C-alpha positions in Angstrom: 16.2 38.0 -24.1 13.5 39.5 -21.8 11.8 37.9 -18.8 8.3 38.5 -17.6 6.5 36.8 -14.7 2.7 36.3 -14.8 1.5 34.5 -11.8 3.6 31.3 -11.5 4.8 31.5 -15.1 8.1 32.8 -16.2 8.0 34.1 -19.8 11.4 34.1 -21.5 11.3 35.9 -24.9 14.2 35.8 -27.3 15.2 37.8 -30.4 15.8 34.6 -32.4 15.7 30.8 -32.1 19.4 30.5 -31.7 19.4 32.5 -28.5 16.4 30.6 -27.3 18.0 27.2 -28.0 21.2 28.3 -26.2 19.2 29.3 -23.1 17.0 26.2 -23.0 20.0 23.9 -23.6 21.7 25.5 -20.6 18.6 25.2 -18.4 18.0 21.5 -19.2 21.6 20.4 -19.0 22.1 22.2 -15.7 19.1 20.5 -14.2 20.0 17.1 -15.4 23.6 17.4 -14.3 22.5 18.5 -10.9 20.1 15.6 -10.6 22.8 13.1 -11.5 25.3 14.9 -9.2 22.9 14.5 -6.3 23.2 10.7 -6.7 19.9 9.9 -8.3 18.6 9.2 -11.8 17.7 12.2 -13.9 14.5 12.3 -15.9 13.6 14.2 -19.1 10.2 14.3 -20.8 10.7 15.2 -24.4 8.2 16.8 -26.8 7.6 16.0 -30.4 7.3 18.3 -33.4 9.9 20.3 -35.3 10.5 23.1 -32.9 12.7 21.2 -30.5 14.8 19.4 -33.1 17.7 21.9 -33.0 17.7 21.5 -29.2 17.9 17.7 -29.4 20.6 17.8 -31.9 22.8 19.8 -29.5 21.6 18.2 -26.3 22.9 14.8 -27.5 26.5 16.2 -27.2 26.0 17.4 -23.6 28.6 16.1 -21.1 26.1 14.0 -19.1 26.3 10.5 -17.7 23.6 9.4 -20.1 23.4 6.0 -18.5 21.8 7.7 -15.5 19.0 9.4 -17.5 15.4 8.2 -17.9 13.6 9.6 -20.9 10.1 9.4 -22.3 7.7 11.6 -24.3 4.9 13.9 -23.5 2.8 12.0 -26.1 2.9 9.6 -29.0 0.9 8.9 -32.1 -0.4 5.4 -32.3 1.7 4.5 -35.3 4.5 1.9 -35.5 7.8 3.1 -34.0 10.4 4.4 -36.4 7.7 5.4 -39.0 6.9 9.0 -40.0 5.0 10.8 -37.3 6.4 8.7 -34.5 7.9 10.7 -31.6 10.0 7.7 -30.8 11.6 8.0 -34.3 12.2 11.7 -33.8 13.9 11.2 -30.5 16.0 8.2 -31.6 17.1 10.2 -34.7 17.9 13.5 -33.2 18.7 12.9 -29.5 19.6 9.3 -28.7 22.8 9.2 -30.7 26.4 8.3 -29.8 26.8 8.7 -26.0 23.2 9.8 -25.5 22.1 6.4 -26.7 22.9 5.1 -23.2 19.8 6.8 -21.8 17.0 4.6 -20.7 14.1 5.1 -23.1 10.5 4.4 -22.0 8.4 4.3 -25.2 4.7 5.1 -25.1 3.8 2.9 -28.1 3.2 -0.8 -27.6 2.1 -3.7 -29.8 -1.5 -3.3 -28.6 -4.1 -2.6 -31.4 -5.2 0.7 -29.8 -3.9 3.2 -27.4 -6.9 2.6 -25.1 -6.0 -1.1 -24.9 -2.4 -0.1 -23.8 -3.3 2.4 -21.1 -2.6 0.1 -18.1 0.6 -1.3 -19.6 2.1 2.1 -20.4 1.0 3.5 -17.1 3.0 0.7 -15.4 6.1 1.4 -17.6 6.1 5.1 -16.9 5.6 4.5 -13.2 9.1 3.1 -13.2 10.5 6.6 -13.7 11.0 8.4 -10.4 8.8 11.5 -10.0 8.9 14.4 -10.0 10.4 14.4 -13.4 13.4 16.8 -13.6 12.3 18.6 -16.8 9.1 18.2 -18.8 9.3 19.8 -22.2 5.9 20.6 -23.9 4.9 22.3 -27.1 1.6 24.1 -27.8 -0.6 24.3 -30.9 -2.5 27.4 -32.0 -5.6 25.5 -31.0 -4.3 25.4 -27.4 -3.4 21.7 -27.3 -0.3 20.5 -25.5 1.1 17.0 -25.5 -1.8 15.2 -27.1 -4.4 16.9 -24.9 -6.6 18.2 -27.8 -9.6 20.5 -27.3 -12.8 18.5 -26.6 -11.1 15.2 -27.5 -12.5 11.9 -26.5 -10.5 11.1 -23.3 -9.5 14.7 -22.5 -11.7 15.1 -19.4 -10.2 12.0 -17.9 -6.7 13.1 -18.8 -7.2 16.5 -17.2 -8.4 14.9 -13.9 -5.3 15.5 -11.8 -6.9 13.6 -8.9 -6.9 10.3 -10.8 -3.7 8.3 -10.5 -3.4 7.5 -14.2 -0.1 8.8 -15.8 -1.3 8.2 -19.4 -4.6 8.3 -21.2 -5.6 7.4 -24.8 -6.8 10.5 -26.7 -8.9 10.5 -29.8 -8.9 14.1 -31.3 -12.1 15.3 -33.0 -10.2 15.3 -36.3 -9.4 11.6 -35.8 -9.0 10.8 -39.4 -6.2 13.4 -39.7 -4.7 13.4 -36.3 -5.0 9.7 -35.4 -5.3 8.1 -32.0 -2.7 9.2 -29.4 -1.3 8.3 -26.1 -0.6 11.3 -23.8 0.8 11.9 -20.4 -2.0 13.1 -18.2 -2.2 16.4 -16.4 -1.3 14.5 -13.2 1.9 13.2 -14.8 2.8 16.5 -16.4 2.5 18.4 -13.1 4.6 15.8 -11.3 7.7 17.7 -12.5 10.3 20.0 -11.0 10.0 22.2 -14.1 7.7 22.4 -17.0 8.9 24.2 -20.2 6.5 25.2 -22.9 8.6 25.8 -26.1 6.9 27.9 -28.9 7.8 30.0 -31.9 6.0 32.5 -34.0 3.4 35.2 -33.7 0.5 32.7 -34.0 1.7 30.8 -31.0 2.1 34.0 -29.0 -1.5 35.0 -29.8 -2.6 31.5 -28.7 -0.6 31.8 -25.5 -2.2 35.1 -24.6 -5.7 33.7 -25.4 -5.0 30.7 -23.2 -4.0 32.9 -20.3 -7.0 35.1 -20.6 -9.7 32.5 -19.7 -10.0 29.2 -17.9 -11.9 26.7 -20.0 -9.3 23.9 -20.2 -11.6 21.7 -22.4 -11.5 24.4 -25.0 -7.7 25.1 -24.7 -6.1 22.3 -22.6 -2.8 24.1 -22.2 -4.7 26.3 -19.7 -4.6 23.4 -17.2 -0.8 23.7 -17.2 -0.6 27.5 -17.4 -3.1 28.2 -14.7 -2.0 25.8 -12.0 0.1 26.8 -9.0 1.9 23.6 -8.0 4.7 23.3 -10.6 6.9 26.1 -12.0 6.3 26.8 -15.7 8.7 28.6 -18.1 7.6 29.7 -21.5 10.4 29.9 -24.1 9.3 32.0 -27.1 11.1 33.3 -30.2 9.9 34.3 -33.7 
């Protein structure tokens, strides 16, 4: 593993995904354990996608007082829970098993017809989690999206407005027919964290990361709003 620091970003590069998962598991469990040991509820913001599945499968066995952990997602597709594509299904399947099922889950999906209709309701729900969040785990697409903050999406400008108190925003990506409507944590919510981790794999993601760090147009690559801020520590975990 090698470490590089660029501005406020700590880049942690690993030879393989097993080493990366080992290190990230240690980072997350240590922070959550310390939070609970300090006498407060711990909080973890989980990411969707396939990259963190191995992490979740191991994290569920961590020796934590799971009843003192609050958990939500960085984003959610506006599909019924427990159906394919739902981050709630992914987290319930791979993380919230056995003892870990005692964690308090705050879903982003409601019975409302659209994510836009549910913004106020979900904002109130997420407001019940104490901030700053202990660990916010994010992914990144080769297009520079993170959470469901997609380039030039309908709702993106509002979601990137860190001065607005909203913790969630509905997002309608340009390829709406394929990607579907989403609910995403806002930049304000993401930055209300003690640590942000961006977990990525592969050469394509590394190229995208380098591109994101080389310019500052967050509408074109929304991950730039996370990478180029100076208020919250960011660690990038990368392996092939």
